[in-house]
C-alpha positions as CSV (number, residue, x, y, z in Angstrom):
1,X,-26.8,13.3,0.7
2,X,-26.3,11.9,4.1
3,X,-23.1,12.9,5.9
4,X,-20.3,10.5,5.7
5,X,-18.7,9.5,9.0
6,X,-15.1,8.8,10.0
7,X,-13.3,9.4,6.7
8,X,-9.6,8.7,7.4
9,X,-8.0,11.9,6.1
10,X,-10.9,14.1,6.8
11,X,-14.7,14.0,6.8
12,X,-17.0,15.7,4.3
13,X,-20.8,15.9,4.2
14,X,-21.4,17.2,0.8
15,X,-19.5,19.4,-1.6
16,X,-18.3,22.4,0.3
17,X,-18.0,20.7,3.7
18,X,-15.3,21.4,6.2
19,X,-12.2,19.1,6.6
20,X,-11.8,17.3,9.9
21,X,-8.3,16.1,10.7
22,X,-8.0,12.5,11.9
23,X,-6.5,13.7,15.2
24,X,-9.9,15.4,15.9
25,X,-11.6,12.1,15.2
26,X,-9.3,10.3,17.6
27,X,-10.0,12.9,20.3
28,X,-13.7,12.6,20.1
29,X,-15.5,10.2,22.4
30,X,-18.9,9.8,20.7
31,X,-19.7,6.5,22.4
32,X,-19.2,2.9,21.3
33,X,-21.0,1.9,18.1
34,X,-21.1,-1.9,18.0
35,X,-21.7,-1.9,14.2
36,X,-18.7,0.3,13.5
37,X,-16.5,-1.7,15.8
38,X,-17.6,-5.1,14.4
39,X,-16.9,-3.9,10.8
40,X,-13.4,-2.6,11.7
41,X,-12.6,-5.8,13.5
42,X,-13.6,-7.7,10.4
43,X,-11.7,-5.2,8.1
44,X,-8.6,-5.7,10.3
45,X,-8.7,-9.5,9.7
46,X,-9.3,-8.9,5.9
47,X,-6.3,-6.6,5.6
48,X,-4.0,-9.1,7.4
49,X,-5.4,-11.8,5.1
50,X,-4.2,-9.7,2.2
51,X,-0.6,-10.1,3.5
52,X,-0.8,-13.5,5.1
53,X,-1.4,-15.5,2.9
54,X,-2.5,-13.3,-0.1
55,X,0.6,-11.3,-0.9
56,X,2.9,-14.2,0.1
57,X,1.3,-16.5,-2.4
58,X,1.0,-13.8,-5.1
59,X,4.7,-13.1,-4.9
60,X,5.7,-16.7,-4.2
61,X,4.3,-17.9,-7.5
62,X,6.1,-15.3,-9.5
63,X,9.6,-16.4,-8.6
64,X,11.6,-19.5,-9.5
65,X,10.9,-22.7,-7.6
66,X,14.3,-22.5,-5.8
67,X,13.4,-19.1,-4.3
68,X,9.7,-19.6,-3.3
69,X,10.3,-20.3,0.4
70,X,12.5,-17.2,0.8
71,X,9.7,-15.0,-0.5
72,X,7.2,-16.6,1.9
73,X,9.7,-16.1,4.7
74,X,10.3,-12.5,3.9
75,X,6.6,-11.6,3.9
76,X,5.8,-13.6,7.0
77,X,8.7,-12.3,9.1
78,X,8.0,-8.7,8.0
79,X,4.5,-9.1,9.3
80,X,5.9,-10.1,12.7
81,X,8.4,-7.2,12.7
82,X,5.9,-4.6,11.7
83,X,3.5,-5.7,14.4
84,X,6.1,-5.2,17.1
85,X,7.5,-2.0,15.7
86,X,4.0,-0.6,15.5
87,X,3.4,-1.3,19.2
88,X,6.8,0.0,20.3
89,X,7.0,3.2,18.3
90,X,5.2,3.2,15.0
91,X,1.7,4.0,16.1
92,X,2.8,6.8,18.4
93,X,4.9,8.4,15.6
94,X,2.0,8.2,13.2
95,X,-1.0,9.1,15.3
96,X,-0.1,10.8,18.5
97,X,0.2,14.6,18.7
98,X,3.6,15.9,17.9
99,X,2.8,19.3,19.3
100,X,1.5,22.4,17.5
101,X,4.9,23.3,16.2
102,X,5.5,19.8,14.7
103,X,3.5,18.6,11.8
104,X,6.2,16.2,10.6
105,X,6.0,13.3,13.1
106,X,4.0,12.4,16.2
107,X,5.4,12.3,19.8
108,X,6.2,9.3,22.0
109,X,3.2,9.6,24.3
110,X,1.6,6.4,23.0
111,X,4.8,4.2,22.8
112,X,3.9,0.7,23.8
113,X,0.2,1.9,23.7
114,X,0.9,3.9,26.9
115,X,-2.3,5.3,28.3
116,X,-4.5,3.4,25.9
117,X,-6.6,1.2,28.1
118,X,-9.5,-1.1,27.2
119,X,-12.0,1.8,27.6
120,X,-10.0,4.3,25.5
121,X,-12.1,5.4,22.5
122,X,-11.2,6.4,18.9
123,X,-14.4,7.9,17.5
124,X,-17.0,5.2,17.8
125,X,-14.7,2.3,18.5
126,X,-12.1,1.3,21.1
127,X,-8.7,2.8,20.3
128,X,-7.2,-0.7,20.4
129,X,-9.4,-1.6,17.4
130,X,-8.2,1.5,15.5
131,X,-4.6,0.6,16.5
132,X,-5.0,-3.0,15.2
133,X,-6.6,-1.8,11.9
134,X,-3.7,0.6,11.3
135,X,-1.2,-2.1,12.2
136,X,-2.3,-4.2,9.3
137,X,-1.5,-1.3,6.9
138,X,2.0,-1.1,8.5
139,X,2.3,-4.8,8.0
140,X,1.5,-4.9,4.3
141,X,3.4,-1.8,3.1
142,X,7.0,-3.0,3.7
143,X,5.9,-6.5,2.6
144,X,5.0,-4.9,-0.8
145,X,8.6,-3.9,-1.2
146,X,9.7,-7.5,-1.1
147,X,8.7,-7.8,-4.8
148,X,11.6,-5.4,-5.7
149,X,14.4,-7.5,-4.2
150,X,13.3,-11.1,-4.5
151,X,15.9,-13.8,-5.4
152,X,18.9,-11.7,-4.4
153,X,18.7,-9.8,-1.1
154,X,20.2,-11.3,2.1
155,X,17.7,-12.2,4.8
156,X,19.6,-10.2,7.4
157,X,19.3,-7.2,5.2
158,X,15.5,-7.7,4.8
159,X,15.1,-7.8,8.6
160,X,17.2,-4.7,9.3
161,X,16.0,-2.6,6.4
162,X,12.3,-3.3,7.0
163,X,12.6,-2.3,10.6
164,X,14.3,1.0,9.9
165,X,12.0,1.7,6.9
166,X,8.9,1.4,9.1
167,X,10.3,3.9,11.6
168,X,11.8,6.5,9.3
169,X,9.6,6.3,6.2
170,X,6.2,4.7,6.8
171,X,5.4,6.2,10.3
172,X,6.3,9.9,9.4
173,X,4.4,9.8,6.1
174,X,1.4,8.3,7.8
175,X,1.5,11.2,10.3
176,X,1.7,13.7,7.4
177,X,-1.4,12.4,5.7
178,X,-3.6,10.6,8.3
179,X,-2.2,11.8,11.6
180,X,-3.0,15.5,11.4
181,X,0.3,16.5,9.8
182,X,1.1,19.1,7.2
183,X,-0.3,17.3,4.1
184,X,-3.6,16.7,6.0
185,X,-3.8,20.5,6.7
186,X,-3.2,21.2,3.1
187,X,-6.3,19.1,2.2
188,X,-4.6,16.1,0.6
189,X,-7.1,13.4,-0.2
190,X,-5.8,9.9,0.4
191,X,-8.7,7.7,1.5
192,X,-6.9,4.4,2.0
193,X,-3.2,4.7,1.1
194,X,-2.3,5.9,-2.4
195,X,0.4,8.0,-0.8
196,X,0.9,6.3,2.6
197,X,1.1,2.8,1.3
198,X,1.6,2.6,-2.5
199,X,3.8,5.7,-3.2
200,X,6.1,5.0,-0.3
201,X,6.4,1.3,-1.2
202,X,6.7,1.9,-4.9
203,X,9.3,4.6,-4.8
204,X,11.3,2.8,-2.2
205,X,11.2,-0.4,-4.3
206,X,12.6,1.4,-7.3
207,X,15.5,2.9,-5.4
208,X,16.3,-0.6,-3.9
209,X,16.1,-2.2,-7.4
210,X,18.6,0.3,-8.8
211,X,21.0,0.1,-5.8
212,X,20.9,-3.7,-5.5
213,X,21.3,-4.5,-9.1
214,X,19.4,-7.1,-11.2
215,X,19.0,-10.8,-10.7
216,X,21.5,-13.1,-12.4
217,X,20.8,-13.1,-16.1
218,X,18.7,-9.9,-16.1
219,X,17.3,-8.8,-18.5
220,X,18.1,-11.5,-21.1
221,X,17.9,-14.8,-19.3
222,X,15.2,-14.5,-16.7
223,X,13.0,-17.6,-15.9
224,X,9.2,-17.6,-16.1
225,X,7.1,-17.5,-12.9
226,X,7.3,-21.1,-11.5
227,X,3.6,-21.3,-10.4
228,X,1.0,-19.0,-12.1
229,X,-1.8,-20.8,-10.2
230,X,-0.3,-19.9,-6.9
231,X,-0.1,-16.3,-8.0
232,X,-3.7,-16.3,-9.1
233,X,-4.8,-17.7,-5.7
234,X,-2.8,-15.0,-4.0
235,X,-4.3,-12.3,-6.2
236,X,-7.8,-13.5,-5.4
237,X,-7.0,-13.3,-1.7
238,X,-5.7,-9.8,-2.2
239,X,-8.9,-8.8,-4.0
240,X,-11.1,-10.1,-1.2
241,X,-8.9,-8.6,1.5
242,X,-8.9,-5.2,-0.3
243,X,-12.5,-4.7,0.7
244,X,-11.2,-4.4,4.3
245,X,-8.4,-2.1,3.1
246,X,-10.7,0.4,1.3
247,X,-14.2,-0.1,2.7
248,X,-12.7,-0.4,6.2
249,X,-11.1,3.0,5.8
250,X,-14.5,4.6,6.2
251,X,-14.0,3.7,9.9
252,X,-17.8,3.1,10.0
253,X,-20.4,0.6,8.9
254,X,-22.3,2.9,6.6
255,X,-23.0,4.0,3.1
256,X,-19.4,5.3,2.7
257,X,-18.1,1.8,3.3
258,X,-20.5,0.4,0.9
259,X,-19.6,2.8,-1.9
260,X,-15.9,2.3,-1.3
261,X,-16.4,-1.5,-1.6
262,X,-18.4,-1.0,-4.8
263,X,-15.8,1.1,-6.6
264,X,-13.0,-1.0,-5.4
265,X,-14.5,-4.1,-7.0
266,X,-15.4,-2.3,-10.3
267,X,-11.9,-0.9,-10.6
268,X,-10.2,-4.3,-10.1
269,X,-12.5,-5.9,-12.7
270,X,-12.0,-3.2,-15.3
271,X,-8.2,-3.1,-14.8
272,X,-8.0,-6.9,-15.2
273,X,-9.9,-6.8,-18.5
274,X,-7.9,-3.8,-19.8
275,X,-4.5,-5.5,-19.0
276,X,-5.8,-8.7,-20.6
277,X,-6.9,-6.9,-23.7
278,X,-3.6,-5.0,-24.1
279,X,-1.6,-8.2,-23.6
280,X,-3.7,-10.1,-26.1
281,X,-3.4,-7.3,-28.6
282,X,0.4,-6.9,-28.3
283,X,1.5,-10.5,-27.8
284,X,-1.3,-12.6,-29.3
285,X,-2.3,-14.4,-26.1
286,X,-3.8,-13.3,-22.8
287,X,-2.0,-14.7,-19.8
288,X,-3.2,-15.5,-16.3
289,X,-0.2,-13.6,-14.8
290,X,-0.9,-10.5,-16.8
291,X,-4.6,-10.5,-16.0
292,X,-4.1,-10.8,-12.2
293,X,-1.4,-8.2,-12.3
294,X,-4.0,-5.9,-13.9
295,X,-6.3,-6.8,-10.9
296,X,-3.7,-5.5,-8.4
297,X,-3.1,-2.4,-10.5
298,X,-6.8,-1.6,-10.4
299,X,-6.9,-2.2,-6.6
300,X,-3.8,0.0,-6.0
301,X,-5.1,2.8,-8.2
302,X,-8.6,3.0,-6.7
303,X,-7.2,2.9,-3.1
304,X,-6.8,6.7,-2.6
305,X,-10.0,7.6,-4.4
306,X,-12.3,4.9,-3.1
307,X,-14.0,7.1,-0.5
308,X,-14.6,10.0,-2.9
309,X,-15.7,8.6,-6.3
310,X,-18.8,6.8,-7.5
311,X,-19.3,3.8,-9.9
312,X,-18.4,5.8,-13.0
313,X,-15.2,6.9,-11.4
314,X,-14.4,3.3,-10.4
315,X,-14.6,2.2,-14.0
316,X,-12.6,5.1,-15.3
317,X,-9.8,4.5,-12.7
318,X,-9.8,0.8,-13.5
319,X,-9.4,1.5,-17.3
320,X,-6.6,4.0,-16.6
321,X,-4.9,1.7,-14.2
322,X,-4.8,-1.3,-16.5
323,X,-3.4,0.8,-19.4
324,X,-0.9,3.1,-17.5
325,X,0.5,0.4,-15.3
326,X,0.8,-2.1,-18.2
327,X,3.0,0.3,-20.1
328,X,4.8,1.3,-16.9
329,X,6.0,-2.3,-16.5
330,X,7.4,-2.3,-20.0
331,X,9.1,1.1,-19.4
332,X,10.8,0.1,-16.2
333,X,11.9,-3.5,-17.2
334,X,12.5,-3.3,-21.0
335,X,13.4,0.4,-21.7
336,X,15.2,1.4,-18.5
337,X,16.3,-2.2,-17.7
338,X,15.7,-1.8,-14.0
339,X,15.0,-5.1,-12.3
340,X,12.1,-4.2,-10.1
341,X,11.5,-7.9,-10.1
342,X,7.7,-8.1,-9.4
343,X,6.8,-4.7,-10.7
344,X,6.3,-3.0,-7.3
345,X,6.9,0.5,-8.7
346,X,5.0,0.1,-12.0
347,X,2.0,-1.4,-10.3
348,X,1.8,0.0,-6.8
349,X,3.8,3.2,-7.1
350,X,2.5,4.3,-10.5
351,X,-1.0,3.1,-9.6
352,X,-1.1,4.9,-6.3
353,X,0.1,8.2,-7.7
354,X,-2.3,7.9,-10.6
355,X,-5.2,7.4,-8.3
356,X,-4.1,10.4,-6.1
357,X,-4.2,12.6,-9.2
358,X,-7.4,11.2,-10.7
359,X,-9.5,11.8,-7.5
360,X,-9.0,15.6,-8.2
361,X,-11.6,15.5,-11.0
362,X,-13.4,12.2,-10.6
363,X,-14.7,13.4,-7.2
364,X,-16.9,15.8,-9.2
365,X,-20.6,15.1,-9.0
366,X,-20.7,15.0,-12.8
367,X,-18.7,11.8,-12.5
368,X,-21.0,10.5,-9.7
369,X,-18.4,11.6,-7.1
370,X,-19.1,13.2,-3.7
371,X,-17.9,16.6,-4.7
372,X,-14.9,18.8,-4.0
373,X,-14.2,20.4,-0.6
374,X,-15.1,24.0,0.2
375,X,-13.1,26.6,-1.8
376,X,-11.4,23.9,-3.9
377,X,-11.4,23.9,-7.6
378,X,-10.2,20.9,-9.7
379,X,-7.0,22.8,-10.5
380,X,-6.3,23.7,-6.8
381,X,-7.1,20.2,-5.7
382,X,-4.8,18.8,-8.4
383,X,-2.0,21.0,-7.2
384,X,-2.4,19.9,-3.6
385,X,-2.5,16.2,-4.7
386,X,0.7,16.7,-6.8
387,X,2.4,18.3,-3.8
388,X,1.6,15.2,-1.8
389,X,3.0,13.0,-4.4
390,X,6.3,14.9,-4.9
391,X,6.9,15.3,-1.1
392,X,6.2,11.7,-0.3
393,X,8.2,10.4,-3.3
394,X,11.2,12.5,-2.5
395,X,11.2,11.6,1.2
396,X,10.7,7.9,0.4
397,X,13.6,7.9,-2.1
398,X,16.0,9.9,0.0
399,X,15.3,8.0,3.2
400,X,15.5,4.6,1.4
401,X,18.9,5.5,-0.1
402,X,20.3,6.3,3.3
403,X,18.8,3.2,5.0
404,X,20.2,1.0,2.2
405,X,23.6,2.5,2.8
406,X,23.3,1.9,6.6
407,X,22.1,-1.7,6.0
408,X,25.0,-2.3,3.6
409,X,27.5,-1.1,6.1
410,X,26.0,-3.2,9.0
411,X,25.1,-6.6,7.4
412,X,25.6,-6.3,3.6
413,X,22.8,-6.3,1.1
414,X,23.2,-8.7,-1.8
415,X,23.7,-12.5,-1.6
416,X,26.8,-14.0,-3.3
417,X,26.5,-15.3,-6.9
418,X,27.0,-18.8,-5.5
419,X,24.0,-18.4,-3.2
420,X,22.0,-17.1,-6.1
421,X,22.8,-20.1,-8.2
422,X,21.9,-22.5,-5.4
423,X,18.7,-20.6,-4.7
424,X,17.8,-18.5,-1.7
425,X,15.7,-21.2,-0.2
426,X,18.5,-23.6,0.5
427,X,21.4,-21.0,0.9
428,X,19.5,-18.7,3.3
429,X,17.0,-21.0,5.1
430,X,18.2,-24.6,4.5
431,X,14.9,-25.6,3.1
432,X,13.3,-26.3,-0.3
433,X,9.9,-25.5,-1.5
434,X,9.7,-28.7,-3.5
435,X,11.4,-32.0,-3.1
436,X,11.3,-33.7,-6.5
């Protein structure tokens, strides 16, 4: 089997290969590869397309008509904030060397891209290309959390909390897993963000939902999504953009990218069908909202495993994602009565953690996977993956709780009942999504 190049967390040639930390990849100057560079430029555009407009439309269609513009505003402004934060301090905290004694967060040597000129290289591409690709991940992750607090969180709180969250949650965890930190040294496998993106966002979303309280009328009087068609269009954009998310994470234009794209598509399709079948069986009718929610569950769950599993693994992960996340939504909303409004934890958090665990055995060659790393058994790998989940989840929850308290003290968190009745569009932004 040909050696795979540029894997984000570490490289592996065949079962038994040696791990290579991403800091080593960054330090190597192997010469510009125009094919790799072109693919990562394309992937960068695809991942940004996932957020703007994909995620914005997906979330916008799920809320009431009087709140649709507020959701679009949240996602759009978070994209702008994350871009600036990433330049100023996020990238350096995630990917610069924090020193041999510090595996928790990077240093400040690359703040404002200091020292990164047009000729600086990251592997086979300019470092500015790697910077931009990673920026799009920093953009979409806090935007995912929007789904937990739609229709009730003040816009000033969204701005302040998202800024702090990127600095104190996303950037350190990225360093742990992809920047040569302590989880990377342990051998955690997270190809494209099961921990870095989906676990951080999902766990943080759950904490916010609990602390903020439910929407007016929750859980007995909630309105249906105002525009399922808009949600489906957004989901389709997310599906397409996810190819940049996962296949781009190979950081090369090669067979690894092709396989990551293949299993990503298969998982999304299988999860969609699984969710549709369960909904049909339980409620008598398959819905568009349910089916496309299954799509996102399949995409989130395959994300950490996409560089390590084969087609069979993609189908198995899709089946598990559709079923586990479907019942996860019911548990959070109906049983626990937590208003994680657009199911961020049940879909992204649960899905990301599920994928992190499943890669431990689906990477086996008997499942068409690429094999385990040297000296790793399934049990050992499962233990390492579980350690990654627990540590990232605990940090995300604790830091989010503190940042919510800070935000509450500075600007407040929840809109007034009067604003909620009027709708966040008109009360917060002076606009309406629809003039009828």
